[in-house]
N, C-alpha and C positions, 0 to 999 in steps of 0.2 A: 399873664395873671393866672390863667388856668393851669399852666405848666408848673408854676410855683406852688399852687395849691396841691397839685399831684405830688410834687416832691416832698411836701410837708406831711401829707397824710399817709404816704407809703412808709414802710419800715425804714428807720434811720440806719445809715451805715456808720454812724458815729461822728461824721464830720459836719453834719447839719444840725445845728443847735435847736432850731425851731422844730425840726422833725423829731428830735429826741424828746423835747418837751411835750410835743403832741402825743407821742407814743406812751410816755409815762402818765400823762393826763388821762388818756383813754383807758389805760390799765387800771388806774385808780377808780374811774367811773364804773368800769365793769365790775370790779370787786365790791364797790359800795352798792351797786344795783342788785347784788345777790343777797344783801343783808335782810331785806324784807321776807325772803323765803325761809328764814330761820324762825319766823313767828307764824303761828296759826291764825292769830287775830289780825285783822286788817286795820292797823293803827293809822292815824292821820299822817304821822311822820313817814310811815312806810309808803303811803300813797304819794306823798310829796317827793320822796326819794325816787320812786319808780317813774313818776311823771317827768322829773328833771332828767333822769338817765335816758329814758326812751326818747325824749326830745333831742338830746345830744346824739343818740344813735341814729335818729332819722336824718339829722343834719349831716352826720358822717356818711350815711348811705347816699344821700343826694350829692354830696361832694365827690364821692367815688364814681357815681353815675355820670356826672357832667364832665369828669376827666377820664372817662373810660377809653377815649381814643389814644391817650398817652400810655395807658396801661397795655393796650394791645399793639401799640406802635403803628396804628393806621387811622388816618383821619377820614372816617366814613361813618354813616349812620349805622352800619352793621356792628360797630363797637358798642354803641349804646343799646342795641337790641341784644347783643350777646352777653353783656355784663350781668343782667339780672339772673341769668341761668348758670353763672359760675358758682363754685362751691361756697366761697366766702360770702357772696351776695345772698345766697339762699340761707346761710346761717344767720346773716344780719337780719334778713326779713323775718325768719321764724322767731328770732329773739325779740323783734319789735312788735309783731302782730298781737300777742297776748295782752299787751298793755295799751293798745291804741284806744280802747274804750275808756281808759282812765284820763285820756287827754280830751277826748270829744265823745260825749255820751250819745251823739247822734248816730254813731256807728253801731246800730243795734244788731246788724247782721253778723258783726264780729264778736258779739258777746259770748259766743260759744268758746272763744279762746280763753275766756276767764276761767272756764272749767279746766282748761289745759294749763294750769298754773306752772306745772313742771317744765313747760317749754322754756320758761325763762332761764332755767339752768343752762340751756344751750349758750347763754351769754358767755359762759366760761370759755367756750371755744373761740369767741372773739378775741380773747386775751392772747391766744396762740399767734394771732397775726402780728402782735406788737412785741413778742418775745423773741429775742435772738437765739436763746437756748432752744426754744421749741422749733424755730426754723432750722436749726442744726439737726435736731432729731428727725424732723420731716425729711430733710435731705438724706439722712442715714437710711431711713425706711425706703426712700425712693431708690437709692443706689443698691440696697440689699434686698430689694423686693423679690428677686428670683430665689435667693436662698431662703428667705422667710416664707415664701409661698410653698417651697418644697417642705419646709418644716411643718407648716400648717396642714398640708396634705397628709403628711405622716401622722400628725396628731389626730386628724379626723378619722383616718383609717384605723388608728389604734383604738379610738373611742368606739367606733362601730364594731370592730372585731371583738374587743373586750366585752361590749354590751351583748353581742350575740352569744358569746361563750357563757357568760354568767347567767343570761336569761334562760338558757337551756339547762345549765347545771343547777340553778337555784330557782325553779319555777314557783316555789312556795314563798320565796322572799321578795320576788319582783312581780307585781301584779300586771304591769304593762311593760312594753319594750322601752317606753320613754323613761320609766323608772330605772331600767338598766343603763340607758344612755346617761342619765343623771348620775348614777353611781360611777360609771366609767369616767365621766368628766371630773367628778370630785376626786377619784383615785389618781387621775392624770396630774391634777394640780396638788396632790397630796394634802388636801384640806382635811378630809376625814371628819365630816360632820357627825356621822354615827346614826343618822335617822334611818338609813337603809343600809343593811349589811348582810353578808352571807352567813349562814349558820352551820353548813356542812363542812367537813374537812376538805373536800375537794374544792368547794367554793372559796374557802379561806386561802387555799393554796393558790388558786387563780388570782385572788386579791393581792397576795404577796408578790407574785411575779408581775402583775399589772402595775403595782406601785413602784417596783424597781425600774421597770421600763419607763414609767411615767416621769420619774426624776430625771432620767437621761433626756427624754424628749423636751421637758420644760427647760433644761439647762441649755439646749441648743440655741434657741432664739436669743437668750440672754447673752451668750458668747458672741453671736453674730452682731447684735446691736452694740455691745461694748466695743468690739473691734472696729466697727464702722464709725462709732462716735469718736474714738481716739484718732482714727485716720482723718476724719473730717476736721477735728480741732487742729491737728498737725498741718493739714493743707491750708487752713485759714491763717495760721501763724506764719507759715512760709510765705503765703501770699502777701501778708501784711509787712513782712520784713523786706520784700523785694522793692 
């Protein structure tokens, strides 16, 4: 019985109808649970939606907890102790806690979570668990992590060096080093908000060079992720045809 529950609540591989229905149902519940966040007022319908959603999330969390031994492939108490500390279990818990007081008002110690209403937005990450497309993207990031880490290191170095240069070239335009880092980050992404900008000729020259290098650095991870995504899709298609 528990094994069948585990097979249903885990991401469907397409051959298990009940598992596919469960995935789609949970995706719908997650999206609906985010609707109350679009309103400032705490309407009755919003409280009802949140109460129903968080009850389903709690049931889902408990089902995953009681089948943790199948997830880790070992029938021992350690599986049940280990599960609450996994990434997805933490996401589940954080998305549940802010709404617990709406189910039972006796949880007065948890009322602080009502002030952290934004934590409910983390429920969108729960949707990643039920999306095959997202699982592919996660696999791409995992396989390309070395190349992406190298690019991230290059980007951080670029930001710090650019910030140091502009901070010393334009001391009147940048009050703090953080302002220079903010400017360098905006230049890297070529956003160009215009709230902080150099006014001297040399400072503008640095900005032009910085923007050109920024375009190249931003393009690198996009190419890596695209190539990895195509490769992952091809591997899945070849595996399905075998």
